[in-house]
C-alpha positions in Angstrom: 0.0 -0.1 0.0 1.3 3.4 -0.9 0.0 6.7 0.5 1.1 10.0 -1.1 1.0 13.2 0.7 0.8 16.5 -1.1 4.0 18.4 -1.2 2.2 21.4 0.2 -0.5 19.9 2.2 0.1 21.9 5.5 -0.1 18.7 7.5 1.6 19.3 10.8 4.1 16.7 12.4 1.5 15.6 14.8 -1.0 14.9 12.1 1.6 13.1 10.1 2.5 10.8 13.2 -1.4 10.3 13.6 -1.8 9.2 9.9 1.2 6.9 10.2 -0.3 5.4 13.4 -3.4 4.6 11.3 -1.3 3.3 8.5 0.5 0.9 10.9 -2.9 -0.5 12.0 -3.9 -1.1 8.5 -0.6 -3.0 7.7 -0.9 -5.3 10.7 -4.7 -5.8 10.3 -4.3 -9.5 9.4 -2.5 -9.9 12.7 -4.9 -7.8 14.9 -6.2 -9.6 18.0 -9.8 -10.8 17.9 -11.6 -9.7 21.1 -13.7 -12.3 22.7 -16.1 -10.4 25.2 -17.6 -13.6 26.7 -14.2 -15.0 27.4 -12.9 -11.9 29.0 -15.9 -11.6 31.2 -15.4 -15.3 32.4 -11.6 -14.7 33.0 -12.5 -11.5 35.1 -15.0 -13.4 37.2 -12.7 -16.4 37.6 -9.9 -14.1 38.4 -11.5 -12.4 41.4 -12.8 -15.8 42.7 -9.4 -17.5 42.9 -8.6 -18.7 46.3 -6.7 -16.2 48.3 -7.7 -13.2 46.3 -9.0 -10.4 48.4 -10.3 -7.2 46.9 -12.1 -4.2 48.2 -15.8 -4.0 47.7 -17.9 -1.2 46.3 -18.9 -0.1 49.5 -15.2 0.1 50.8 -14.1 1.7 47.5 -16.7 4.4 47.8 -15.5 5.2 51.4 -11.8 5.1 50.3 -12.2 7.3 47.3 -13.7 10.0 49.6 -10.9 9.7 52.1 -8.4 9.9 49.3 -9.4 13.4 48.1 -6.5 15.8 48.2 -3.9 13.0 48.6 -1.0 12.8 45.9 1.2 10.1 44.9 4.8 9.9 43.5 4.7 9.8 39.7 7.1 6.8 39.5 8.9 6.0 36.4 6.3 5.7 33.7 7.0 3.6 30.7 7.0 5.9 27.6 5.2 4.6 24.6 6.6 4.9 21.0 5.6 7.8 18.8 2.4 7.0 16.9 2.0 3.9 19.1 -0.4 1.3 17.7 -3.7 -0.1 19.0 -2.0 -3.2 20.6 0.7 -1.3 22.3 -1.7 1.1 23.7 -4.3 -1.4 24.7 -1.7 -3.3 26.9 -1.8 -0.2 29.2 -5.5 0.1 29.2 -7.5 -2.0 31.7 -11.1 -3.0 32.6 -12.1 -1.9 36.0 -15.1 -4.0 37.0 -16.9 -5.8 39.7 -18.4 -9.2 40.3 -22.1 -9.9 41.5 -23.7 -12.9 43.0 -26.8 -13.8 40.8 -29.8 -14.8 43.0 -31.5 -16.7 40.1 -28.7 -19.1 39.3 -26.5 -18.9 42.5 -23.4 -18.1 40.3 -21.1 -15.1 40.2 -21.2 -12.9 37.2 -19.3 -9.8 36.0 -21.2 -6.7 37.2 -20.2 -3.1 36.5 -17.8 -2.6 33.7 -15.8 0.6 33.4 -12.3 1.5 32.0 -8.9 2.8 33.2 -5.3 3.1 32.2 -1.9 2.3 33.8 0.1 5.4 34.8 2.8 3.7 36.9 4.3 0.1 36.0 4.3 -0.8 39.7 0.5 -1.1 39.6 -1.1 2.5 39.8 -4.1 2.7 37.7 -6.1 6.0 36.8 -10.0 5.9 36.5 -12.9 8.1 37.3 -13.8 9.2 40.7 -17.5 8.2 40.1 -16.4 4.7 39.0 -15.2 4.0 42.5 -18.0 5.8 44.3 -20.5 3.0 43.9 -21.6 1.5 47.2 -23.7 -1.2 45.4 -20.9 -2.7 43.6 -19.5 -6.1 44.6 -15.8 -7.0 44.8 -13.7 -4.7 42.4 -11.0 -5.9 40.2 -8.7 -4.8 37.3 -8.1 -6.9 34.2 -5.4 -6.2 31.5 -5.7 -6.6 27.8 -4.0 -10.1 28.1 -6.8 -11.2 30.6 -4.7 -11.0 33.9 -6.9 -10.1 36.8 -5.7 -8.2 39.8 -7.7 -7.4 43.0 -7.7 -3.6 44.0 -5.7 -3.0 47.1 -6.6 0.6 47.9 -7.4 4.0 46.5 -4.3 6.3 46.6 -5.5 9.6 45.5 -8.7 11.3 44.1 -10.3 14.5 43.0 -14.1 14.4 43.4 -14.6 17.7 41.6 -12.3 16.7 38.7 -13.8 13.1 38.5 -10.3 11.4 38.8 -8.8 8.8 41.0 -5.7 6.5 41.3 -6.0 3.1 42.6 -3.4 0.4 43.3 -3.1 -3.3 42.3 -0.1 -5.6 43.0 1.5 -7.0 39.8 4.3 -8.6 42.0 7.7 -8.3 40.4 6.2 -7.6 37.0 6.4 -4.1 35.5 3.2 -3.2 33.5 3.1 -1.1 30.5 2.1 2.4 31.2 0.9 5.5 29.4 2.5 9.0 29.9 0.6 12.2 30.5 0.9 14.7 27.6 2.6 18.0 28.3 -0.1 20.0 26.3 -2.9 19.6 24.1 -4.7 21.9 21.4 -8.2 22.4 20.1 -8.4 20.5 16.9 -5.8 17.9 17.8 -6.6 14.5 16.6 -7.2 12.0 19.3 -8.2 8.3 19.9 -10.1 6.6 22.7 -9.8 2.9 23.8 -12.4 1.7 26.2 -15.2 -0.8 26.9 -18.5 0.7 26.0 -21.4 -1.6 26.8 -18.8 -4.3 27.7 -17.5 -4.3 24.1 -13.9 -4.5 25.3 -11.2 -2.5 23.9 -13.2 -0.5 21.4 -11.2 2.1 19.4 -12.8 5.4 18.2 -11.2 8.6 16.8 -11.9 12.4 16.7 -10.5 15.6 17.6 -10.5 17.9 20.7 -13.3 20.2 19.9 -13.2 22.3 23.0 -11.0 23.1 26.1 -12.9 24.8 28.9 -12.8 25.3 32.6 -15.6 25.4 35.3 -15.8 26.5 38.8 -16.0 23.7 41.3 -19.3 23.1 43.2 -17.5 23.9 46.4 -16.3 27.2 44.9 -12.7 26.6 45.9 -11.1 26.7 42.4 -11.6 25.6 38.8 -11.0 22.5 36.8 -10.0 22.4 33.2 -12.0 20.0 30.8 -11.9 18.7 27.3 -14.8 18.1 25.0 -14.0 15.5 22.0 -15.8 14.2 19.1 -14.7 10.5 19.5 -17.6 8.2 20.2 -17.9 6.4 23.7 -20.6 5.2 25.8 -21.5 3.6 29.2 -18.5 1.4 30.2 -16.0 3.8 28.7 -15.8 5.8 31.9 -12.0 6.1 32.8 -10.8 5.3 29.3 -7.7 7.2 28.2 -7.9 10.0 25.5 -4.6 9.7 23.4 -2.8 11.9 21.1 -0.8 10.8 18.0 2.2 9.9 20.2 0.2 7.6 22.5 0.2 10.2 25.3 -2.7 10.7 27.6 -4.4 14.1 27.0 -7.6 13.4 28.8 -9.9 10.7 30.3 -13.5 9.9 29.5 -15.9 11.3 32.1 -19.5 12.1 30.8 -21.8 12.9 28.0 -24.6 15.5 27.7 -27.2 15.5 24.9 -28.3 18.8 23.4 -32.0 18.5 22.7 -34.3 20.6 20.5 -37.1 22.4 22.1 -40.2 20.1 22.4 -43.8 20.8 23.0 -44.9 21.4 26.6 -45.6 17.9 28.3 -44.0 15.9 25.5 -41.1 13.6 26.3 -37.9 14.2 24.2 -37.3 11.5 21.6 -34.2 10.4 19.9 -35.0 12.5 17.0 -34.8 15.7 19.2 -31.1 15.0 20.0 -29.1 17.8 18.0 -25.6 16.9 19.3 -23.8 15.1 22.1 -21.2 16.8 24.2 -18.5 14.3 25.3 -16.6 15.9 28.2 -13.3 14.5 29.5 -10.9 15.1 32.4 -7.9 16.9 31.5 -4.2 15.9 31.9 -4.0 18.9 34.0 -6.4 17.6 36.5 -4.8 14.2 36.5 -1.4 15.6 36.9 -2.9 17.3 40.1 -3.0 13.9 41.7 0.8 13.5 41.3 3.6 15.1 43.5 5.6 17.8 41.8 
C-alpha cells in the first residue's frame, strides 16, 4: 500500500504521526487480535474468585475514594510509549475496571459493572474516574489487563471528586506493567483516539478531535477545573478510558456525556430525533497531573 502526501499539504508533524499510526494499524490488520467479550468476562469473574484473592468491595471503595481526596502520589517511572503507538501497544496499558455480582437466580457469580482505566505507573497504579469507584452497590472490584490478567484492587491512593479522577493500586508482583505517559499539552483541533469498553465491548477504538477546552468553577467554589470536549464516540463502560494523542500520550480521560435537545412541546417527552448533538466531556491531563506530587 502506498499513501502519497501532497507536497504542500500543510499537514503538521503531529497529524503526520497520527496518519502513520493509522497506516500501521492497516498494515498489521491481518494480525490484529480478535476480542472475545464472553471469554474476557469469564476470565474476570474467575480471576476475582481465585482462592486467596482479596479485593475491596464497592462499599469500601466508595469510602476510600472519599478519604483519598487531596492525596497525591509519587509519579514513579512511567514507561514511555513509542511515537504513533499502535492499537495493541496502547491497549496493553488500558485496563478493565469492574466488579462481580452474585446472581440470585442461578447462584453463580457474574461480571457486574464495567468501566475503563489506564496504567500510569508500571508498579501497579491505575487511573480511572472518581465516579467509577463511588458505587456502594458494587461487589468486589478488580482490574483486568488486555491479556486477561486479573488483579484485585488493594486501595485508593489519591482522588479529585470535583475533577472526577482517582488513582487506585493493584499488585503485579515483580512484573512491570506497560504504562501510558501524560501529555504535556493539548490543543483544540488535535486528533485523538479513545480505547475503552462501551457496553462491555472490550477494547473498542474510536477517533476524533479535541473540539473544545474549557474550565468550570467547582461546586465547592474553591477553584476551577479544566475539561476537554472531544468528538470521538464512547458510551457507558468507557468511563475512565484514556484519550490519546498521536504519540500515545494521555491528553484526557473519558468522564461524561450530555445531549443537546431541540425544544419540544410542553408535556412531550424528548425523543431520539430531538437530539441535536452530544457533548463528550473528558477529564484533562492537568487535573490528573494534580494527583501527582511535583
